MIMI-311157 format. One line per field, with one value per residue (C-alpha): residue number from 1; x, y, z. Coordinates in steps of 0.02 Angstrom, whole numbers. Example, Ala and Ser with C-alpha at 12.3 -4.5 7.8 and 13.67 -1.06 7.14 Angstrom:
BEGIN
resi: [1, 2]
px: [615, 684]
py: [-225, -53]
pz: [390, 357]
% end
This chain:
BEGIN
resi: [1, 2, 3, 4, 5, 6, 7, 8, 9, 10, 11, 12, 13, 14, 15, 16, 17, 18, 19, 20, 21, 22, 23, 24, 25, 26, 27, 28, 29, 30, 31, 32, 33, 34, 35, 36, 37, 38, 39, 40, 41, 42, 43, 44, 45, 46, 47, 48, 49, 50, 51, 52, 53, 54, 55, 56, 57, 58, 59, 60, 61, 62, 63, 64, 65, 66, 67, 68, 69, 70, 71, 72, 73, 74, 75, 76, 77, 78, 79, 80, 81, 82, 83, 84, 85, 86, 87, 88, 89, 90, 91, 92, 93, 94, 95, 96, 97, 98, 99, 100, 101, 102, 103, 104, 105, 106, 107, 108, 109, 110, 111, 112, 113, 114, 115, 116, 117, 118, 119, 120, 121, 122, 123, 124, 125, 126, 127, 128, 129, 130, 131, 132, 133, 134, 135, 136, 137, 138]
px: [373, 388, 222, 198, 156, 310, 415, 343, 376, 554, 582, 517, 625, 776, 735, 711, 886, 957, 867, 927, 1107, 1095, 1021, 1169, 1277, 1160, 1037, 973, 913, 725, 709, 781, 662, 515, 564, 587, 413, 338, 419, 358, 181, 192, 236, 105, 220, 114, 203, 378, 309, 234, 402, 499, 373, 369, 558, 550, 423, 527, 684, 599, 441, 423, 418, 237, 275, 341, 175, 76, 173, 153, -35, -44, 53, -65, -215, -145, -110, -291, -268, -376, -384, -194, -190, -304, -184, -39, -133, -180, 4, 44, -94, -32, 135, 66, -119, -138, -81, -212, -133, -155, -332, -384, -305, -380, -550, -521, -473, -625, -738, -666, -700, -880, -903, -834, -956, -1101, -1055, -1034, -1201, -1284, -1224, -1107, -953, -826, -878, -1061, -1014, -930, -1024, -1024, -952, -1008, -900, -973, -841, -927, -1023, -1208]
py: [-1440, -1253, -1162, -1105, -925, -914, -982, -853, -712, -773, -771, -592, -536, -613, -522, -361, -380, -396, -238, -144, -198, -147, 22, 62, 44, 132, 236, 334, 180, 191, 7, -48, 66, 1, -181, -148, -69, -226, -338, -224, -233, -423, -428, -297, -153, -19, 133, 82, 23, 196, 278, 165, 184, 374, 377, 270, 387, 540, 465, 405, 509, 446, 262, 201, 49, 163, 256, 93, 28, 196, 189, 14, 70, 219, 103, -14, 134, 189, 335, 293, 475, 487, 315, 375, 520, 396, 278, 427, 474, 294, 297, 464, 378, 207, 224, 39, -21, -146, -150, 38, 31, -113, -36, 134, 50, -30, 140, 221, 85, 112, 299, 267, 143, 270, 402, 280, 242, 426, 473, 332, 418, 279, 345, 246, 331, 281, 101, 78, -15, 33, -110, -116, -185, -356, -403, -309, -421, -380]
pz: [490, 459, 449, 266, 314, 424, 281, 160, 282, 306, 117, 104, 251, 167, 5, 103, 176, 0, -61, 94, 61, -122, -74, 38, -119, -241, -140, -291, -385, -415, -462, -294, -199, -301, -274, -88, -83, -163, -33, 107, 36, 36, 222, 265, 311, 228, 302, 246, 78, 56, 95, -24, -165, -143, -161, -319, -399, -350, -427, -588, -615, -794, -742, -738, -627, -490, -488, -488, -338, -251, -284, -210, -57, -37, -52, 80, 192, 177, 57, -96, -154, -164, -245, -386, -420, -430, -546, -655, -667, -717, -849, -918, -950, -1000, -1052, -1093, -921, -863, -689, -668, -738, -623, -468, -507, -517, -346, -270, -350, -279, -104, -115, -171, -28, 96, 31, 47, 227, 265, 188, 284, 442, 492, 577, 677, 839, 817, 784, 953, 1086, 1268, 1369, 1549, 1687, 1726, 1853, 1996, 2113, 2132]
% end
């Protein structure tokens, strides 16, 4: 029996191959870049999703969905500030977009959380523990 997660990943990789093939034929197609970005987000490839979504938004700057996908890619890549800008661009085009509103709220929450951690004096360096070498014989 094939593991369900493996099967899902295989499906996404197959889809990715199709988008790649289509993009070699029509490289300036924003929809293809946006769809590719969505597949990349599904398989957890945040960096390439970010690149594909950026290209989609560059090619079709008046397409709200391109900005929403870019915002999601930025969120996944750990850039909530940039994500808010993208969601704002989507909302400027499509003010009633619930997707953009919800995702903007998520990005805003992450920024608030980061500020709380920062003001509490928690930094990544202070959260590391010193690990002593216990293999030495006494």
